[in-house]
C-alpha positions as semicolon CSV with decimal commas, in nm:
position;residue;x (nm);y (nm);z (nm)
1;M;0,000;0,000;0,000
2;V;0,279;0,246;0,085
3;E;0,444;0,149;-0,240
4;T;0,126;0,234;-0,434
5;I;0,102;0,573;-0,266
6;I;0,467;0,649;-0,340
7;N;0,425;0,545;-0,703
8;S;0,114;0,763;-0,732
9;V;0,290;1,063;-0,578
10;I;0,591;1,014;-0,804
11;G;0,358;0,988;-1,105
12;V;0,182;1,312;-1,011
13;I;0,512;1,494;-0,954
14;V;0,662;1,369;-1,281
15;S;0,346;1,463;-1,472
16;G;0,354;1,809;-1,316
17;V;0,721;1,861;-1,399
18;V;0,674;1,738;-1,756
19;G;0,369;1,961;-1,799
20;Y;0,561;2,259;-1,664
21;L;0,856;2,191;-1,894
22;I;0,629;2,159;-2,199
23;G;0,462;2,490;-2,110
24;A;0,797;2,660;-2,054
25;L;0,924;2,527;-2,387
26;R;0,616;2,662;-2,568
27;N;0,665;3,004;-2,406
28;Y;1,033;3,001;-2,498
29;K;0,952;2,910;-2,857
30;K;0,693;3,189;-2,876
31;R;0,938;3,448;-2,736
32;L;1,205;3,326;-2,977
33;Q;0,969;3,366;-3,273
34;E;0,876;3,716;-3,155
35;R;1,245;3,811;-3,130
36;E;1,311;3,675;-3,478
37;I;1,027;3,888;-3,614
38;E;1,159;4,193;-3,428
39;A;1,509;4,131;-3,562
40;K;1,376;4,109;-3,918
41;V;1,182;4,433;-3,875
42;I;1,491;4,608;-3,738
43;K;1,706;4,468;-4,021
44;D;1,457;4,583;-4,285
45;A;1,426;4,927;-4,125
46;L;1,803;4,969;-4,113
47;K;1,836;4,854;-4,473
48;T;1,573;5,108;-4,578
49;L;1,748;5,389;-4,389
50;L;2,081;5,301;-4,548
51;Q;1,922;5,286;-4,892
52;S;1,763;5,626;-4,837
53;N;2,086;5,783;-4,717
54;L;2,288;5,630;-5,000
55;T;2,035;5,763;-5,252
56;N;2,024;6,110;-5,093
57;T;2,402;6,137;-5,086
58;Y;2,425;6,030;-5,449
59;F;2,175;6,287;-5,571
60;A;2,328;6,561;-5,355
61;Y;2,656;6,529;-5,549
62;E;2,533;6,400;-5,887
63;N;2,514;6,737;-6,063
64;I;2,855;6,840;-5,934
65;G;3,016;6,518;-6,056
66;K;3,259;6,511;-5,766
67;I;3,241;6,418;-5,402
68;P;3,460;6,487;-5,097
69;D;3,675;6,192;-5,000
70;Y;3,530;6,162;-4,648
71;V;3,175;6,157;-4,785
72;Y;3,274;5,894;-5,042
73;R;3,441;5,677;-4,775
74;N;3,127;5,697;-4,561
75;W;2,916;5,617;-4,867
76;L;3,125;5,306;-4,937
77;N;3,096;5,196;-4,571
78;E;2,720;5,241;-4,582
79;L;2,708;5,049;-4,911
80;K;2,899;4,762;-4,750
81;M;2,654;4,749;-4,457
82;Y;2,360;4,775;-4,698
83;E;2,491;4,477;-4,895
84;Q;2,550;4,275;-4,577
85;L;2,185;4,333;-4,487
86;G;2,082;4,189;-4,823
87;G;2,039;4,513;-5,012
88;N;2,100;4,475;-5,383
89;D;1,865;4,728;-5,535
90;Y;1,938;5,014;-5,775
91;I;2,208;5,132;-5,536
92;H;2,464;4,930;-5,732
93;T;2,378;5,129;-6,044
94;L;2,444;5,449;-5,849
95;S;2,769;5,302;-5,718
96;D;2,886;5,221;-6,071
97;K;2,814;5,580;-6,179
98;M;2,993;5,725;-5,875
99;K;3,312;5,541;-5,968
100;H;3,354;5,788;-6,254
101;W;3,326;6,098;-6,036
102;D;3,621;6,301;-5,914
103;I;3,700;6,252;-5,549
104;T;3,802;6,577;-5,381
105;V;4,075;6,522;-5,125
106;T;3,999;6,721;-4,813
107;D;4,168;6,787;-4,486
108;I;3,869;6,814;-4,257
109;L;4,083;6,772;-3,947
110;G;4,308;7,066;-4,038
111;R;4,635;6,876;-4,015
């Protein structure tokens, strides 16, 4: 009889622990999916901001046909980040056109 009670108690405890673990796993999976969605939204937003800034910089200097070296370096860094985020839109066409522009060497630090 004591053995039956112990087995019953152990069965209840094990069932409770298993149920708790299954619930915790479901919650973890749900939070993980939410974080993945948030990460994708942030990635897409950043890609859009980079694309916008790359486009704006291009058109700010397009009519001049030359660009300061520090602006061009920043543009190339932004282009690299844009590509790493999966951006491959018309920006590459702009990049190809920029390669033919004059790059004005500046000394913005006054050295």
